[in-house]
N, CA, C, O and the ligand as a Tripos MOL2 file, in Angstrom:
@<TRIPOS>MOLECULE
protein
  281   279    71     0     0
PROTEIN
NO_CHARGES

@<TRIPOS>ATOM
      1 N         186.8670   38.8090    3.7880 N.3       1 MET1
      2 CA        185.6140   38.1880    3.4170 C.3       1 MET1
      3 C         185.1920   37.1210    4.4530 C.2       1 MET1
      4 O         186.0870   36.3050    4.6750 O.2       1 MET1
      5 N         184.0440   36.9300    5.1410 N.am      2 PRO2
      6 CA        183.8000   35.8420    6.0700 C.3       2 PRO2
      7 C         183.5790   34.5090    5.3130 C.2       2 PRO2
      8 O         183.3150   34.4320    4.1130 O.2       2 PRO2
      9 N         183.7030   33.6010    6.0580 N.am      3 TYR3
     10 CA        183.5280   32.3150    5.5640 C.3       3 TYR3
     11 C         182.2480   31.3780    6.0620 C.2       3 TYR3
     12 O         181.8580   31.6190    7.2040 O.2       3 TYR3
     13 N         181.6990   30.5550    5.4830 N.am      4 CYS4
     14 CA        180.7040   29.7770    5.8390 C.3       4 CYS4
     15 C         180.8720   28.9810    7.0330 C.2       4 CYS4
     16 O         181.8070   28.1810    7.0670 O.2       4 CYS4
     17 N         180.0730   29.0980    8.0370 N.am      5 VAL5
     18 CA        180.1500   28.4230    9.2100 C.3       5 VAL5
     19 C         180.0440   26.8720    9.2340 C.2       5 VAL5
     20 O         180.5350   26.1270   10.0820 O.2       5 VAL5
     21 N         179.2690   26.5050    8.0770 N.am      6 GLU6
     22 CA        178.9600   25.1050    7.8640 C.3       6 GLU6
     23 C         179.9430   24.4240    7.1900 C.2       6 GLU6
     24 O         180.3360   23.3630    7.6770 O.2       6 GLU6
     25 N         180.5000   24.8980    5.9820 N.am      7 CYS7
     26 CA        181.2520   24.1640    5.1090 C.3       7 CYS7
     27 C         182.7160   24.8710    4.8310 C.2       7 CYS7
     28 O         183.5990   24.3550    4.1450 O.2       7 CYS7
     29 N         182.8090   26.1750    5.5040 N.am      8 GLY8
     30 CA        183.9990   26.8190    5.3030 C.3       8 GLY8
     31 C         184.2790   27.4450    3.8460 C.2       8 GLY8
     32 O         185.4160   27.7500    3.4850 O.2       8 GLY8
     33 N         183.2480   27.5920    3.1220 N.am      9 GLY9
     34 CA        183.3210   28.0920    1.7240 C.3       9 GLY9
     35 C         183.1660   29.5390    1.8760 C.2       9 GLY9
     36 O         182.7070   30.0520    2.8960 O.2       9 GLY9
     37 N         183.5900   30.2450    0.7560 N.am     10 LYS10
     38 CA        183.6770   31.6260    0.7080 C.3      10 LYS10
     39 C         182.1870   32.2840    0.6830 C.2      10 LYS10
     40 O         181.3180   31.7840   -0.0310 O.2      10 LYS10
     41 N         181.9460   33.3510    1.4390 N.am     11 LEU11
     42 CA        180.6370   33.9920    1.3790 C.3      11 LEU11
     43 C         180.6740   35.2560    0.5770 C.2      11 LEU11
     44 O         181.6570   35.9960    0.5400 O.2      11 LEU11
     45 N         179.5920   35.4560   -0.0400 N.am     12 THR12
     46 CA        179.5660   36.5990   -0.9770 C.3      12 THR12
     47 C         178.2470   37.4140   -0.4850 C.2      12 THR12
     48 O         177.1420   36.9090   -0.2870 O.2      12 THR12
     49 N         178.5860   38.7380   -0.3350 N.am     13 TRP13
     50 CA        177.5380   39.6710    0.0130 C.3      13 TRP13
     51 C         176.6520   40.0870   -1.0610 C.2      13 TRP13
     52 O         177.0890   40.5820   -2.1000 O.2      13 TRP13
     53 N         175.3490   39.8860   -0.8230 N.am     14 ASP14
     54 CA        174.3250   40.3580   -1.8700 C.3      14 ASP14
     55 C         173.7570   41.7660   -1.3940 C.2      14 ASP14
     56 O         172.9620   41.8600   -0.4590 O.2      14 ASP14
     57 N         174.1970   42.7680   -2.0640 N.am     15 ARG15
     58 CA        173.8910   44.0630   -1.5040 C.3      15 ARG15
     59 C         172.3600   44.3260   -1.7250 C.2      15 ARG15
     60 O         171.8410   45.1690   -0.9950 O.2      15 ARG15
     61 N         171.6580   43.7460   -2.5750 N.am     16 ARG16
     62 CA        170.2770   44.0340   -2.8990 C.3      16 ARG16
     63 C         169.4560   43.3650   -1.6970 C.2      16 ARG16
     64 O         168.5590   43.9900   -1.1310 O.2      16 ARG16
     65 N         169.8140   42.0540   -1.3400 N.am     17 LEU17
     66 CA        169.0160   41.2270   -0.4630 C.3      17 LEU17
     67 C         169.7460   41.4660    1.1030 C.2      17 LEU17
     68 O         169.2010   41.0210    2.1120 O.2      17 LEU17
     69 N         170.8710   42.1240    1.1470 N.am     18 LYS18
     70 CA        171.5800   42.4830    2.4140 C.3      18 LYS18
     71 C         171.8250   41.1200    3.1190 C.2      18 LYS18
     72 O         171.6000   40.9840    4.3210 O.2      18 LYS18
     73 N         172.3000   40.1040    2.3260 N.am     19 MET19
     74 CA        172.6330   38.8290    3.0780 C.3      19 MET19
     75 C         173.8770   38.3430    2.4590 C.2      19 MET19
     76 O         174.3240   38.7930    1.4030 O.2      19 MET19
     77 N         174.4630   37.3300    3.2140 N.am     20 TYR20
     78 CA        175.5610   36.6850    2.6690 C.3      20 TYR20
     79 C         175.1420   35.2240    2.1540 C.2      20 TYR20
     80 O         174.3450   34.4750    2.7180 O.2      20 TYR20
     81 N         175.7820   34.9970    1.0720 N.am     21 PHE21
     82 CA        175.4260   33.5820    0.4410 C.3      21 PHE21
     83 C         176.7100   32.8500    0.3210 C.2      21 PHE21
     84 O         177.7510   33.3750   -0.0720 O.2      21 PHE21
     85 N         176.5770   31.5570    0.6960 N.am     22 CYS22
     86 CA        177.8280   30.6050    0.6570 C.3      22 CYS22
     87 C         177.8110   30.1910   -0.9150 C.2      22 CYS22
     88 O         176.8060   29.8490   -1.5380 O.2      22 CYS22
     89 N         179.0990   30.2900   -1.4150 N.am     23 GLN23
     90 CA        179.2960   29.8040   -2.6720 C.3      23 GLN23
     91 C         179.3260   28.3120   -2.8690 C.2      23 GLN23
     92 O         179.0750   27.7870   -3.9540 O.2      23 GLN23
     93 N         179.6670   27.6000   -1.6950 N.am     24 SER24
     94 CA        179.8110   26.1090   -1.8420 C.3      24 SER24
     95 C         178.5980   25.3670   -1.4650 C.2      24 SER24
     96 O         178.2700   24.3700   -2.1080 O.2      24 SER24
     97 N         177.9100   25.7910   -0.4640 N.am     25 CYS25
     98 CA        176.6860   24.8510    0.0970 C.3      25 CYS25
     99 C         175.4710   25.7730   -0.1560 C.2      25 CYS25
    100 O         174.3850   25.2410    0.0700 O.2      25 CYS25
    101 N         175.4500   27.0250   -0.5710 N.am     26 GLY26
    102 CA        174.2530   27.8550   -0.8830 C.3      26 GLY26
    103 C         173.4600   28.2430    0.4270 C.2      26 GLY26
    104 O         172.2890   28.6150    0.3490 O.2      26 GLY26
    105 N         174.1270   28.1480    1.6370 N.am     27 LEU27
    106 CA        173.6280   28.7400    2.8020 C.3      27 LEU27
    107 C         173.4220   30.1880    2.6980 C.2      27 LEU27
    108 O         174.1910   30.8010    1.9570 O.2      27 LEU27
    109 N         172.5060   30.8320    3.3230 N.am     28 SER28
    110 CA        172.4320   32.2680    3.1910 C.3      28 SER28
    111 C         172.3700   32.8240    4.7660 C.2      28 SER28
    112 O         171.7460   32.2090    5.6300 O.2      28 SER28
    113 N         172.9980   33.8950    4.9960 N.am     29 TYR29
    114 CA        173.0910   34.4300    6.4590 C.3      29 TYR29
    115 C         172.8260   35.9400    6.2170 C.2      29 TYR29
    116 O         173.3190   36.5780    5.2870 O.2      29 TYR29
    117 N         171.9510   36.4590    7.2060 N.am     30 THR30
    118 CA        171.9080   37.9640    7.3600 C.3      30 THR30
    119 C         173.2350   38.1590    8.3510 C.2      30 THR30
    120 O         173.9000   37.2610    8.8670 O.2      30 THR30
    121 N         173.4080   39.4890    8.4550 N.am     31 GLU31
    122 CA        174.6910   39.8850    9.1310 C.3      31 GLU31
    123 C         174.5100   39.5020   10.4330 C.2      31 GLU31
    124 O         175.5100   39.0340   10.9790 O.2      31 GLU31
    125 N         173.3300   39.5860   11.1910 N.am     32 ALA32
    126 CA        173.1360   39.1540   12.4340 C.3      32 ALA32
    127 C         173.2410   37.7270   12.7450 C.2      32 ALA32
    128 O         173.7110   37.3600   13.8220 O.2      32 ALA32
    129 N         172.7790   36.8090   11.7510 N.am     33 GLU33
    130 CA        172.8190   35.4390   11.8500 C.3      33 GLU33
    131 C         174.2970   34.9440   11.5740 C.2      33 GLU33
    132 O         174.6890   33.9130   12.1210 O.2      33 GLU33
    133 N         175.0610   35.6170   10.7910 N.am     34 LEU34
    134 CA        176.4290   35.3280   10.6760 C.3      34 LEU34
    135 C         177.2400   35.5980   11.9050 C.2      34 LEU34
    136 O         178.1430   34.8380   12.2550 O.2      34 LEU34
    137 N         176.9180   36.6690   12.5480 N.am     35 SER35
    138 CA        177.8750   37.1360   13.5830 C.3      35 SER35
    139 C         177.4760   36.2370   14.8750 C.2      35 SER35
    140 O         178.3120   35.9510   15.7320 O.2      35 SER35
    141 N         176.2140   35.8450   14.9320 N.am     36 GLU36
    142 CA        175.6520   34.8410   15.9910 C.3      36 GLU36
    143 C         176.4090   33.4570   15.8550 C.2      36 GLU36
    144 O         176.9040   32.9010   16.8350 O.2      36 GLU36
    145 N         176.4670   32.9110   14.5000 N.am     37 ALA37
    146 CA        176.9390   31.7210   14.1930 C.3      37 ALA37
    147 C         178.3990   31.7330   14.3530 C.2      37 ALA37
    148 O         178.9060   30.6560   14.6660 O.2      37 ALA37
    149 N         179.1470   32.7180   14.2010 N.am     38 LEU38
    150 CA        180.5840   32.8580   14.4290 C.3      38 LEU38
    151 C         180.7780   32.8720   15.8700 C.2      38 LEU38
    152 O         181.7130   32.2700   16.3980 O.2      38 LEU38
    153 N         179.9550   33.5150   16.4900 N.am     39 GLU39
    154 CA        180.1490   33.7680   18.0090 C.3      39 GLU39
    155 C         180.0690   32.2960   18.6300 C.2      39 GLU39
    156 O         180.8900   31.9160   19.4650 O.2      39 GLU39
    157 N         179.0160   31.4900   18.1620 N.am     40 ARG40
    158 CA        178.7160   30.2070   18.8020 C.3      40 ARG40
    159 C         180.0280   29.3530   18.5050 C.2      40 ARG40
    160 O         180.5740   28.6620   19.3640 O.2      40 ARG40
    161 N         180.4480   29.4720   17.2630 N.am     41 LEU41
    162 CA        181.6160   28.5560   16.8050 C.3      41 LEU41
    163 C         182.8170   28.9060   17.6910 C.2      41 LEU41
    164 O         183.6050   28.0260   18.0380 O.2      41 LEU41
    165 N         182.9660   30.2330   18.0720 N.am     42 HIS42
    166 CA        184.1610   30.7020   18.7770 C.3      42 HIS42
    167 C         183.9250   30.1650   20.2070 C.2      42 HIS42
    168 O         184.8570   29.5860   20.7660 O.2      42 HIS42
    169 N         182.6810   30.3260   20.8660 N.am     43 SER43
    170 CA        182.6570   29.7110   22.2540 C.3      43 SER43
    171 C         182.8270   28.2980   22.2370 C.2      43 SER43
    172 O         183.1940   27.7740   23.2890 O.2      43 SER43
    173 N         182.6030   27.4950   21.1130 N.am     44 MET44
    174 CA        182.6980   26.1970   21.1410 C.3      44 MET44
    175 C         184.2250   25.8570   21.0840 C.2      44 MET44
    176 O         184.6100   24.8190   21.6230 O.2      44 MET44
    177 N         185.0500   26.6300   20.4980 N.am     45 ARG45
    178 CA        186.4390   26.4960   20.3060 C.3      45 ARG45
    179 C         186.9190   26.6640   21.8260 C.2      45 ARG45
    180 O         187.6260   25.7910   22.3310 O.2      45 ARG45
    181 N         186.5510   27.7210   22.5010 N.am     46 ASP46
    182 CA        187.0710   27.9960   23.7950 C.3      46 ASP46
    183 C         186.7890   26.7820   24.7870 C.2      46 ASP46
    184 O         187.6080   26.3760   25.6120 O.2      46 ASP46
    185 N         185.5730   26.2840   24.5990 N.am     47 GLU47
    186 CA        185.2400   25.2140   25.4490 C.3      47 GLU47
    187 C         186.1710   24.1020   25.1840 C.2      47 GLU47
    188 O         186.6950   23.6250   26.1910 O.2      47 GLU47
    189 N         186.5090   23.5580   23.9820 N.am     48 ASP48
    190 CA        187.5290   22.5800   23.5590 C.3      48 ASP48
    191 C         188.7870   22.9610   24.1020 C.2      48 ASP48
    192 O         189.4470   22.0830   24.6570 O.2      48 ASP48
    193 N         189.2200   24.0930   24.0380 N.am     49 GLU49
    194 CA        190.5090   24.4330   24.6990 C.3      49 GLU49
    195 C         190.5900   24.2470   26.0630 C.2      49 GLU49
    196 O         191.5680   23.7330   26.6060 O.2      49 GLU49
    197 N         189.4790   24.6930   26.7210 N.am     50 ARG50
    198 CA        189.4930   24.3660   28.2710 C.3      50 ARG50
    199 C         189.5630   23.0450   28.6400 C.2      50 ARG50
    200 O         190.3500   22.7200   29.5290 O.2      50 ARG50
    201 N         188.7670   22.1180   28.0220 N.am     51 SER51
    202 CA        188.7280   20.7390   28.3850 C.3      51 SER51
    203 C         190.0300   19.9830   27.9750 C.2      51 SER51
    204 O         190.4450   18.9820   28.5600 O.2      51 SER51
    205 N         190.5870   20.5390   26.9730 N.am     52 ARG52
    206 CA        191.8890   19.9710   26.5250 C.3      52 ARG52
    207 C         192.9370   20.2630   27.5660 C.2      52 ARG52
    208 O         193.7040   19.4000   27.9930 O.2      52 ARG52
    209 N         192.9340   21.5490   27.9630 N.am     53 ARG53
    210 CA        194.0580   21.7840   29.0230 C.3      53 ARG53
    211 C         193.6970   21.0600   30.1920 C.2      53 ARG53
    212 O         194.6190   20.5160   30.7990 O.2      53 ARG53
    213 N         192.5390   20.9460   30.6290 N.am     54 TYR54
    214 CA        192.1040   20.1600   31.8580 C.3      54 TYR54
    215 C         192.7340   18.8300   31.7420 C.2      54 TYR54
    216 O         193.5340   18.4130   32.5800 O.2      54 TYR54
    217 N         192.3720   18.1750   30.7100 N.am     55 ARG55
    218 CA        192.7700   16.8680   30.3870 C.3      55 ARG55
    219 C         194.4160   16.5900   30.4540 C.2      55 ARG55
    220 O         194.9130   15.5720   30.9340 O.2      55 ARG55
    221 N         195.1140   17.6360   29.9110 N.am     56 GLU56
    222 CA        196.6030   17.6180   30.0570 C.3      56 GLU56
    223 C         197.0730   17.7400   31.3410 C.2      56 GLU56
    224 O         197.9970   17.0510   31.7710 O.2      56 GLU56
    225 N         196.3760   18.7440   32.1090 N.am     57 TYR57
    226 CA        196.7350   18.9120   33.6250 C.3      57 TYR57
    227 C         196.5010   17.5220   34.3740 C.2      57 TYR57
    228 O         197.3330   17.0960   35.1750 O.2      57 TYR57
    229 N         195.3090   16.8310   34.0690 N.am     58 LEU58
    230 CA        195.1110   15.6620   34.8470 C.3      58 LEU58
    231 C         195.9860   14.3980   34.3150 C.2      58 LEU58
    232 O         196.1570   13.3920   35.0040 O.2      58 LEU58
    233 N         196.4570   14.5480   33.1630 N.am     59 ASP59
    234 CA        197.5750   13.4220   32.7750 C.3      59 ASP59
    235 C         198.7020   13.7490   33.4980 C.2      59 ASP59
    236 O         199.2470   12.8520   34.1400 O.2      59 ASP59
    237 N         199.2390   15.0780   33.5170 N.am     60 TRP60
    238 CA        200.3510   15.3200   34.3410 C.3      60 TRP60
    239 C         200.4390   14.9590   35.7850 C.2      60 TRP60
    240 O         201.4020   14.4290   36.3400 O.2      60 TRP60
    241 N         199.3290   15.3080   36.3090 N.am     61 TRP61
    242 CA        199.0650   15.0980   37.7640 C.3      61 TRP61
    243 C         199.0980   13.5760   37.9780 C.2      61 TRP61
    244 O         199.7040   13.1210   38.9480 O.2      61 TRP61
    245 N         198.5120   12.8320   37.1670 N.am     62 LEU62
    246 CA        198.3030   11.4190   37.3200 C.3      62 LEU62
    247 C         199.7460   10.7190   37.1200 C.2      62 LEU62
    248 O         200.1150    9.7870   37.8340 O.2      62 LEU62
    249 N         200.4940   11.2440   36.1150 N.am     63 SER63
    250 CA        201.8080   10.6280   35.7880 C.3      63 SER63
    251 C         202.7720   10.8940   37.0570 C.2      63 SER63
    252 O         203.6010   10.0920   37.4880 O.2      63 SER63
    253 N         202.4850   12.2350   37.5910 N.am     64 LYS64
    254 CA        203.3300   12.5540   38.7950 C.3      64 LYS64
    255 C         203.1950   11.5970   39.9670 C.2      64 LYS64
    256 O         204.1340   11.1810   40.6460 O.2      64 LYS64
    257 N         201.8330   11.2810   40.1290 N.am     65 LYS65
    258 CA        201.3860   10.4300   41.2250 C.3      65 LYS65
    259 C         202.0440    9.0280   40.9670 C.2      65 LYS65
    260 O         202.5120    8.3900   41.9100 O.2      65 LYS65
    261 N         202.0720    8.6150   39.8380 N.am     66 ASP66
    262 CA        202.5470    7.2040   39.3910 C.3      66 ASP66
    263 C         203.9760    7.1480   39.7510 C.2      66 ASP66
    264 O         204.4720    6.1920   40.3470 O.2      66 ASP66
    265 N         204.6500    8.2350   39.3620 N.am     67 ARG67
    266 CA        206.2060    8.1890   39.4780 C.3      67 ARG67
    267 C         206.5240    8.2560   41.0190 C.2      67 ARG67
    268 O         207.4730    7.5720   41.4000 O.2      67 ARG67
    269 N         205.8180    9.0240   41.9720 N.am     68 SER68
    270 CA        206.1400    9.1140   43.2900 C.3      68 SER68
    271 C         205.8130    7.6760   44.0230 C.2      68 SER68
    272 O         206.3420    7.3690   45.0910 O.2      68 SER68
    273 N         205.0010    6.9410   43.4160 N.am     69 ARG69
    274 CA        204.5720    5.6180   44.0310 C.3      69 ARG69
    275 C         205.6670    4.5360   43.8640 C.2      69 ARG69
    276 O         205.8390    3.6030   44.6480 O.2      69 ARG69
    277 N         206.3670    4.7720   42.7700 N.am     70 ARG70
    278 CA        207.3320    3.7720   42.4290 C.3      70 ARG70
    279 C         208.5370    3.7860   43.3110 C.2      70 ARG70
    280 O         209.4470    2.9770   43.1270 O.2      70 ARG70
    281 ZN        178.6060   26.7360    3.1350 Zn       71 ZN71
@<TRIPOS>BOND
     1     1     2 1
     2     2     3 1
     3     3     4 2
     4     3     5 am
     5     5     6 1
     6     6     7 1
     7     7     8 2
     8     7     9 am
     9     9    10 1
    10    10    11 1
    11    11    12 2
    12    11    13 am
    13    13    14 1
    14    14    15 1
    15    15    16 2
    16    15    17 am
    17    17    18 1
    18    18    19 1
    19    19    20 2
    20    19    21 am
    21    21    22 1
    22    22    23 1
    23    23    24 2
    24    23    25 am
    25    25    26 1
    26    26    27 1
    27    27    28 2
    28    27    29 am
    29    29    30 1
    30    30    31 1
    31    31    32 2
    32    31    33 am
    33    33    34 1
    34    34    35 1
    35    35    36 2
    36    35    37 am
    37    37    38 1
    38    38    39 1
    39    39    40 2
    40    39    41 am
    41    41    42 1
    42    42    43 1
    43    43    44 2
    44    43    45 am
    45    45    46 1
    46    46    47 1
    47    47    48 2
    48    47    49 am
    49    49    50 1
    50    50    51 1
    51    51    52 2
    52    51    53 am
    53    53    54 1
    54    54    55 1
    55    55    56 2
    56    55    57 am
    57    57    58 1
    58    58    59 1
    59    59    60 2
    60    59    61 am
    61    61    62 1
    62    62    63 1
    63    63    64 2
    64    63    65 am
    65    65    66 1
    66    66    67 1
    67    67    68 2
    68    67    69 am
    69    69    70 1
    70    70    71 1
    71    71    72 2
    72    71    73 am
    73    73    74 1
    74    74    75 1
    75    75    76 2
    76    75    77 am
    77    77    78 1
    78    78    79 1
    79    79    80 2
    80    79    81 am
    81    81    82 1
    82    82    83 1
    83    83    84 2
    84    83    85 am
    85    85    86 1
    86    86    87 1
    87    87    88 2
    88    87    89 am
    89    89    90 1
    90    90    91 1
    91    91    92 2
    92    91    93 am
    93    93    94 1
    94    94    95 1
    95    95    96 2
    96    95    97 am
    97    97    98 1
    98    98    99 1
    99    99   100 2
   100    99   101 am
   101   101   102 1
   102   102   103 1
   103   103   104 2
   104   103   105 am
   105   105   106 1
   106   106   107 1
   107   107   108 2
   108   107   109 am
   109   109   110 1
   110   110   111 1
   111   111   112 2
   112   111   113 am
   113   113   114 1
   114   114   115 1
   115   115   116 2
   116   115   117 am
   117   117   118 1
   118   118   119 1
   119   119   120 2
   120   119   121 am
   121   121   122 1
   122   122   123 1
   123   123   124 2
   124   123   125 am
   125   125   126 1
   126   126   127 1
   127   127   128 2
   128   127   129 am
   129   129   130 1
   130   130   131 1
   131   131   132 2
   132   131   133 am
   133   133   134 1
   134   134   135 1
   135   135   136 2
   136   135   137 am
   137   137   138 1
   138   138   139 1
   139   139   140 2
   140   139   141 am
   141   141   142 1
   142   142   143 1
   143   143   144 2
   144   143   145 am
   145   145   146 1
   146   146   147 1
   147   147   148 2
   148   147   149 am
   149   149   150 1
   150   150   151 1
   151   151   152 2
   152   151   153 am
   153   153   154 1
   154   154   155 1
   155   155   156 2
   156   155   157 am
   157   157   158 1
   158   158   159 1
   159   159   160 2
   160   159   161 am
   161   161   162 1
   162   162   163 1
   163   163   164 2
   164   163   165 am
   165   165   166 1
   166   166   167 1
   167   167   168 2
   168   167   169 am
   169   169   170 1
   170   170   171 1
   171   171   172 2
   172   171   173 am
   173   173   174 1
   174   174   175 1
   175   175   176 2
   176   175   177 am
   177   177   178 1
   178   178   179 1
   179   179   180 2
   180   179   181 am
   181   181   182 1
   182   182   183 1
   183   183   184 2
   184   183   185 am
   185   185   186 1
   186   186   187 1
   187   187   188 2
   188   187   189 am
   189   189   190 1
   190   190   191 1
   191   191   192 2
   192   191   193 am
   193   193   194 1
   194   194   195 1
   195   195   196 2
   196   195   197 am
   197   197   198 1
   198   198   199 1
   199   199   200 2
   200   199   201 am
   201   201   202 1
   202   202   203 1
   203   203   204 2
   204   203   205 am
   205   205   206 1
   206   206   207 1
   207   207   208 2
   208   207   209 am
   209   209   210 1
   210   210   211 1
   211   211   212 2
   212   211   213 am
   213   213   214 1
   214   214   215 1
   215   215   216 2
   216   215   217 am
   217   217   218 1
   218   218   219 1
   219   219   220 2
   220   219   221 am
   221   221   222 1
   222   222   223 1
   223   223   224 2
   224   223   225 am
   225   225   226 1
   226   226   227 1
   227   227   228 2
   228   227   229 am
   229   229   230 1
   230   230   231 1
   231   231   232 2
   232   231   233 am
   233   233   234 1
   234   234   235 1
   235   235   236 2
   236   235   237 am
   237   237   238 1
   238   238   239 1
   239   239   240 2
   240   239   241 am
   241   241   242 1
   242   242   243 1
   243   243   244 2
   244   243   245 am
   245   245   246 1
   246   246   247 1
   247   247   248 2
   248   247   249 am
   249   249   250 1
   250   250   251 1
   251   251   252 2
   252   251   253 am
   253   253   254 1
   254   254   255 1
   255   255   256 2
   256   255   257 am
   257   257   258 1
   258   258   259 1
   259   259   260 2
   260   259   261 am
   261   261   262 1
   262   262   263 1
   263   263   264 2
   264   263   265 am
   265   265   266 1
   266   266   267 1
   267   267   268 2
   268   267   269 am
   269   269   270 1
   270   270   271 1
   271   271   272 2
   272   271   273 am
   273   273   274 1
   274   274   275 1
   275   275   276 2
   276   275   277 am
   277   277   278 1
   278   278   279 1
   279   279   280 2
@<TRIPOS>SUBSTRUCTURE
     1 MET1         2 RESIDUE 1 A MET
     2 PRO2         6 RESIDUE 1 A PRO
     3 TYR3        10 RESIDUE 1 A TYR
     4 CYS4        14 RESIDUE 1 A CYS
     5 VAL5        18 RESIDUE 1 A VAL
     6 GLU6        22 RESIDUE 1 A GLU
     7 CYS7        26 RESIDUE 1 A CYS
     8 GLY8        30 RESIDUE 1 A GLY
     9 GLY9        34 RESIDUE 1 A GLY
    10 LYS10       38 RESIDUE 1 A LYS
    11 LEU11       42 RESIDUE 1 A LEU
    12 THR12       46 RESIDUE 1 A THR
    13 TRP13       50 RESIDUE 1 A TRP
    14 ASP14       54 RESIDUE 1 A ASP
    15 ARG15       58 RESIDUE 1 A ARG
    16 ARG16       62 RESIDUE 1 A ARG
    17 LEU17       66 RESIDUE 1 A LEU
    18 LYS18       70 RESIDUE 1 A LYS
    19 MET19       74 RESIDUE 1 A MET
    20 TYR20       78 RESIDUE 1 A TYR
    21 PHE21       82 RESIDUE 1 A PHE
    22 CYS22       86 RESIDUE 1 A CYS
    23 GLN23       90 RESIDUE 1 A GLN
    24 SER24       94 RESIDUE 1 A SER
    25 CYS25       98 RESIDUE 1 A CYS
    26 GLY26      102 RESIDUE 1 A GLY
    27 LEU27      106 RESIDUE 1 A LEU
    28 SER28      110 RESIDUE 1 A SER
    29 TYR29      114 RESIDUE 1 A TYR
    30 THR30      118 RESIDUE 1 A THR
    31 GLU31      122 RESIDUE 1 A GLU
    32 ALA32      126 RESIDUE 1 A ALA
    33 GLU33      130 RESIDUE 1 A GLU
    34 LEU34      134 RESIDUE 1 A LEU
    35 SER35      138 RESIDUE 1 A SER
    36 GLU36      142 RESIDUE 1 A GLU
    37 ALA37      146 RESIDUE 1 A ALA
    38 LEU38      150 RESIDUE 1 A LEU
    39 GLU39      154 RESIDUE 1 A GLU
    40 ARG40      158 RESIDUE 1 A ARG
    41 LEU41      162 RESIDUE 1 A LEU
    42 HIS42      166 RESIDUE 1 A HIS
    43 SER43      170 RESIDUE 1 A SER
    44 MET44      174 RESIDUE 1 A MET
    45 ARG45      178 RESIDUE 1 A ARG
    46 ASP46      182 RESIDUE 1 A ASP
    47 GLU47      186 RESIDUE 1 A GLU
    48 ASP48      190 RESIDUE 1 A ASP
    49 GLU49      194 RESIDUE 1 A GLU
    50 ARG50      198 RESIDUE 1 A ARG
    51 SER51      202 RESIDUE 1 A SER
    52 ARG52      206 RESIDUE 1 A ARG
    53 ARG53      210 RESIDUE 1 A ARG
    54 TYR54      214 RESIDUE 1 A TYR
    55 ARG55      218 RESIDUE 1 A ARG
    56 GLU56      222 RESIDUE 1 A GLU
    57 TYR57      226 RESIDUE 1 A TYR
    58 LEU58      230 RESIDUE 1 A LEU
    59 ASP59      234 RESIDUE 1 A ASP
    60 TRP60      238 RESIDUE 1 A TRP
    61 TRP61      242 RESIDUE 1 A TRP
    62 LEU62      246 RESIDUE 1 A LEU
    63 SER63      250 RESIDUE 1 A SER
    64 LYS64      254 RESIDUE 1 A LYS
    65 LYS65      258 RESIDUE 1 A LYS
    66 ASP66      262 RESIDUE 1 A ASP
    67 ARG67      266 RESIDUE 1 A ARG
    68 SER68      270 RESIDUE 1 A SER
    69 ARG69      274 RESIDUE 1 A ARG
    70 ARG70      278 RESIDUE 1 A ARG
    71 ZN71       281 GROUP 0 **** ****
């Protein structure tokens, strides 16, 4: 079962309307909207991961520089 992109609540599939409804916040998604929202969420997470790794690398590099100066 997919989860709501906004609040993380459970989504239920309405067969008649062909839409997902969030049980927690009442948001509705078509199948296309949901996959698009999930894709956006996923690329956002990738972006976070990249910038986090870059920061870690920068920290490591700077600390190395500090040590060699001493
Ligand atoms: Zn929701």
